[in-house]
C-alpha angles and dihedrals in degrees: 000000000000117000091239091057092048093050095046093046091047090050094049092047088045096230139020090216140000128038116355114249130195112285120241116283121237094269094049092048092056093081101018093107091054092053092044094048102051096091093045092048092050092049097048094045097048110126094004127122103262131205091222095110095052099041103028106021098241137103092203125073092173096079145013132046092278091053091050091048090052092053092045090052088064089060099044124001114246090237090057091052091052089051090053091050092051091215131076115248099234132054092189143346137084098305129094113204119159139137087273105040146020118203114157115188097209093166095065105128099211110356120090138178114276106210122228106240090222091059093047090050089052091051092050094046094046104027103071098073114186095033104145092359112094094187095055091041092054091051094049098040095091090052091051091049093051102038111020112022100086093041093049093049093047094049089050092048095048091052091048090048091055093041089058086062096048104278131184095019089049136009122245111254120255128030095359091055088047090055093046089052090047090056087057094050102277126140128272109251119235111276095024097082116127125216132201127229090271092054097253120133114271108181129263114001117237087213090068087085096054096105090060093041094055091061092059100057098085089055092059091079089211135116109253117209092176115022091189090068092053093046090050091051091049090048091056090047094058090054092045094057093048091050091048090054087051094052095041099244098102098108094049094050091047091050090051092051090050090052091049093051092044089054101043106015105031098144093051091046091051090052096044103025 
């Protein structure tokens, strides 16, 4: 029996052994198969030619949100997830993501996807499987540890780093303010220019945030085999939070992240929250 089937069945039955717990509610079950299938997808795709570069703009499925999205797409197609949500992810911007098609314009220099608040609310309400259900949480904990823990901690730390300087009411001075101004049509400051694989300019470079990202790594409380991966993930997180303030979904995403950490990383959250 495939690992995914075992995990999903165990989750639906609440436990493979021991006392019976309450099964997942309807909201929790909506994304249970995605959580349960991440490890199997990673194992079966190892060493294969992956569509990550074409669909998600990355050559690496081992790290980053785009890598995670690529692995998850092998479990359930993005279009199927949109169909489950019943609302398209974006209200405006360069991306097309519906129940019929996925076409992400990841080379847009300035434009970005403005999330529909209804979609974000669906993600938050359905995405934290195991919340309030110890049996499901225990089954999914290893998947969180392998695929989500570093990302979740970095996104929390980047938000906290900006909040210490007044975010979201104000934007920290320096490169973050430059990026916020860029989102509103401002120029790219010297040294923050991005370049594509062919050497042509490609907007604001994610690596402009590296100096801030480096300071966060000791607070991860994790062994880092490749610090570059963690710094890259933190760089993307800074930009994510600034874009979410711009599209009005910041508070909902932050609440969802808090719920995720409270469910799977409570001790770390208590120490760092």
